[in-house]
C-alpha positions as CSV (number, residue, x, y, z in Angstrom):
1,M,44.8,66.0,-97.8
2,N,41.4,66.0,-98.8
3,G,39.0,65.6,-96.6
4,K,35.4,67.3,-95.1
5,I,35.2,69.6,-92.1
6,R,31.5,68.7,-92.3
7,S,28.9,67.5,-93.8
8,D,28.5,70.7,-95.8
9,L,31.9,71.4,-95.9
10,Q,33.9,69.9,-98.3
11,C,37.6,71.5,-97.5
12,T,41.6,70.5,-99.3
13,F,44.1,71.6,-97.2
14,Y,48.4,71.2,-97.7
15,I,50.9,70.5,-95.4
16,G,54.1,71.0,-96.6
17,P,57.5,68.9,-95.5
18,V,58.7,71.6,-93.7
19,D,55.5,73.5,-92.2
20,Q,56.1,71.4,-89.0
21,I,54.9,74.0,-86.0
22,G,54.9,72.0,-82.8
23,N,54.1,68.9,-81.4
24,G,53.2,67.3,-77.9
25,Q,52.1,64.1,-76.4
26,F,49.3,63.2,-79.0
27,G,51.2,64.3,-82.1
28,V,52.0,66.8,-84.5
29,V,50.6,70.7,-85.1
30,Y,51.6,72.2,-88.6
31,R,50.7,74.9,-90.1
32,A,48.3,74.4,-93.1
33,T,46.3,76.2,-96.1
34,L,42.5,75.4,-96.1
35,N,40.8,75.9,-99.8
36,E,44.0,77.8,-100.7
37,K,43.2,81.2,-98.4
38,T,42.6,80.2,-95.1
39,I,46.0,79.7,-92.7
40,V,45.0,76.9,-90.4
41,A,46.8,74.6,-87.6
42,V,46.7,71.4,-88.3
43,K,46.8,69.0,-85.3
44,T,47.4,65.2,-86.2
45,P,48.2,62.3,-84.4
46,N,51.1,60.2,-83.5
47,T,51.2,56.7,-85.3
48,N,52.5,55.0,-82.1
49,L,48.9,56.9,-80.4
50,N,47.6,54.2,-77.7
51,A,44.0,54.3,-77.0
52,D,44.5,56.2,-73.9
53,N,45.8,58.9,-75.6
54,F,43.8,58.7,-78.8
55,K,40.2,59.0,-76.6
56,A,41.8,62.0,-75.0
57,L,42.2,63.3,-78.1
58,L,39.0,62.9,-79.4
59,L,37.9,64.5,-75.4
60,E,39.7,67.6,-76.9
61,L,37.7,67.5,-79.7
62,K,34.4,67.2,-78.1
63,L,35.8,69.6,-76.2
64,V,36.5,72.7,-78.3
65,M,33.3,71.5,-80.3
66,T,31.0,72.0,-77.6
67,I,32.9,75.7,-76.5
68,G,32.5,77.4,-79.6
69,Y,34.1,80.5,-80.3
70,H,36.2,82.1,-77.0
71,P,38.5,85.2,-77.3
72,N,40.6,83.4,-74.6
73,I,41.5,80.0,-77.1
74,V,41.8,79.3,-81.1
75,E,39.0,79.4,-83.2
76,F,37.9,75.6,-84.2
77,I,37.1,75.2,-88.0
78,G,36.3,71.5,-88.3
79,A,37.4,67.5,-88.4
80,V,38.5,65.2,-90.3
81,T,37.9,61.9,-89.2
82,T,37.3,59.8,-92.9
83,E,40.6,57.6,-91.3
84,I,39.1,57.2,-87.4
85,K,38.9,53.9,-87.8
86,H,43.4,53.9,-87.9
87,C,43.2,56.3,-85.5
88,K,43.7,59.2,-87.5
89,I,42.0,62.5,-87.3
90,Y,42.9,66.1,-88.1
91,I,41.7,69.0,-86.6
92,N,42.0,72.1,-87.8
93,V,42.3,75.7,-85.8
94,I,42.9,79.2,-87.4
95,Y,46.4,80.0,-87.3
96,N,47.4,83.0,-85.1
97,V,51.0,84.0,-84.4
98,F,51.3,86.0,-81.1
């Protein structure tokens, strides 16, 4: 998957077919490699996401963008929103194994 995380930052992340690390109400989370060096978690929406759930996902994105760094939450890197018209968004955070 190629996309821009920020307008000034071009990125490429690779998600393999067996890299799923979790799922939830809004979608699936995958382990991915960003720009061939940083391990990240990529949150992707379900294909059958309704409008209310998509708005909640966007609110979550806005929240992590607003908070910035905090030691008790995952570190937000950015989001790929080039396909937002089709309710597709990819939220990228640093992948940490506890």
